[in-house]
Phi, psi and omega in degrees: 000356180286118188239146179232129177301144173305127177096347180256145184065185182289316182299312178295323175293314180303312180297314184286333185260345183059036171224153182293149174234128183235120178240104180296327180222101185298338184287345180256002189258117168294134180091358182290131177254118178284147182256123183299339180282340181233063188295339182275004182303125177242329173224157185210149175225140178228119187233121183297145174260105187227151165246097184064241179271352183273108176277127184263327183182191182221132171274124183237123190237132176238148179231144177271019178233129172300139187063024178282349179233141180218190184299325174301324181289325178294320176298319174296319180290328178291322174300315180297313182298326176295316181294319182293320179296317179295323178294320183289324175291325177293318179297317180298316183298322177294316180299315175304318180291320176298312181300313183292324185288320177301314177298316186293320183291320176302309181303318178300310182302313180297316182301319181293320180297320181292320177302329183274353180295139183277340184228166178288327174301311179295324176302313185287324178294318177294321180295316180293313184300312180295315174298319173300323182290311180301324178275351179074030181280138174287329182220136186220137172211169181216139176246127179238138174223152177218151180254133179276161177300337179271006173098348181280150178257136177252127181244144181225121177248000000 
């Protein structure tokens, strides 16, 4: 539940600039925000998890020793952040593909039920019932009107 506003602290700076931040001694860093859950922090590294310009999150590592983190740690964290970003992108792509496949299957099922309807009235009833069910609607209705060749309008509610 610990949150940091964008641009504030090391994590906020890393997120807003999309660049890694390394602070060997947090007691000498202006703008450093202490985390009450980690009171012994003496050095800190914050590395954005990003896909191009889009920052998805920040890897934040604290050490209880001054100069406990260095450039080698930043390189390792950047590699990990890149892998996490790719994993997140893969998971999102999979979720989107799954949702799309489910929608298409639902549309196909509704279409098959509609095609089997023996009358226009049954077709409309099935379409309304199935769409209402798919949308989770408690009440669904349709207003249909048609024009006869003589110009009169037929309405069905």
